[in-house]
C-alpha positions in Angstrom: 0.1 6.7 -16.8 -0.9 4.6 -14.0 1.1 4.3 -11.0 0.7 2.2 -7.9 1.8 3.6 -4.6 2.4 0.5 -2.6 2.1 1.8 1.2 4.8 -0.5 3.6 4.7 -0.1 7.3 5.1 -2.2 10.5 1.7 -4.0 11.4 2.4 -3.4 15.0 2.0 0.3 14.9 -1.4 -0.1 14.1 -2.2 -3.1 16.7 -2.4 -0.7 19.8 -3.9 2.1 18.1 -7.0 4.1 19.9 -10.2 4.3 18.1 -9.3 7.9 17.9 -5.8 7.3 16.2 -7.4 4.5 13.9 -10.0 7.4 13.0 -7.6 10.2 12.5 -5.4 7.6 9.8 -8.6 7.0 8.2 -9.3 10.7 7.6 -5.9 11.3 6.3 -6.7 8.6 3.7 -10.0 10.0 3.2 -8.2 13.6 2.6 -5.6 11.9 0.0 -8.0 10.4 -1.6 -10.1 13.5 -2.2 -7.3 15.5 -3.4 -6.4 12.8 -5.9 -10.0 12.9 -7.1 -9.9 16.5 -7.4 -6.7 16.3 -9.6 -8.5 13.8 -11.6 -6.1 11.1 -10.9 -9.0 8.3 -10.4 -7.7 7.2 -7.2 -8.3 3.4 -6.4 -6.9 1.2 -4.1 -7.4 -1.1 -0.8 -6.1 -1.6 2.7 -5.2 -5.1 3.2 -5.5 -7.4 6.5 -2.4 -8.1 8.5 0.2 -10.1 7.4 -0.7 -12.9 10.1 -4.0 -13.5 7.6 -1.5 -14.0 4.6 -0.5 -17.0 2.6 2.6 -17.3 0.2 2.3 -19.4 -2.6 6.1 -20.0 -3.7 7.4 -21.4 -7.1 10.6 -22.8 -8.3 11.5 -25.2 -10.8 10.0 -28.1 -9.3 6.3 -29.5 -10.0 4.8 -28.6 -6.6 4.3 -24.9 -5.5 4.9 -24.4 -1.9 2.4 -22.6 0.6 3.7 -21.0 3.7 2.2 -18.6 6.2 2.5 -15.0 6.4 4.3 -12.5 4.1 7.1 -13.7 1.5 9.8 -12.1 3.5 10.9 -11.6 7.2 10.7 -7.6 7.4 9.9 -5.3 10.0 7.6 -3.6 7.2 4.6 -5.5 5.2 2.4 -4.2 2.2 -0.8 -3.0 4.1 -2.4 -1.3 1.1 -2.2 0.4 -2.2 -3.4 3.3 -4.3 -3.6 3.3 -8.0 -3.1 6.8 -9.5 -3.4 8.6 -13.0 -0.3 10.9 -13.0 1.1 12.9 -15.5 4.6 11.6 -14.7 6.5 9.7 -12.0 7.4 12.9 -10.2 3.7 13.6 -9.9 3.4 10.2 -8.5 6.2 10.9 -6.0 4.4 14.1 -5.0 1.3 12.2 -4.1 3.3 9.6 -2.4 4.8 12.1 -0.1 1.6 13.4 0.8 0.3 9.8 2.3 -0.3 9.3 6.2 2.6 6.8 6.6 3.8 6.7 10.3 6.9 4.9 10.0 7.5 2.9 6.6 7.9 3.9 3.1 5.9 4.2 -0.3 7.0 2.2 -3.5 6.0 4.2 -6.4 6.0 1.8 -9.6 4.6 2.6 -13.1 1.6 -0.1 -14.1 2.0 -1.9 -17.3 -1.1 -1.2 -19.4 -1.9 -4.3 -21.3 
């Protein structure tokens, strides 16, 4: 089964990162992806631009959608990126989530619906 590992962190943690800190984070993600590939989890995913670049389209029962700047909720943590992994179980997906190089934040592990 495929699982989405949704990485939520504070954008501010990366705004002031030095080039060395940024390189270290990218290398850690590279090691994570390499392990997932070695374990035949077919890793995929992407990092996302900061929330300042985002727009949210909100729907309700009215006829018009409302577009606002930024993320959909006021929180300290924003969705910063994600991985999609083929895992044998939710426990294996959680095991991998624990290995992600997250400074301060969380990783939501969610099964993907296969259509």
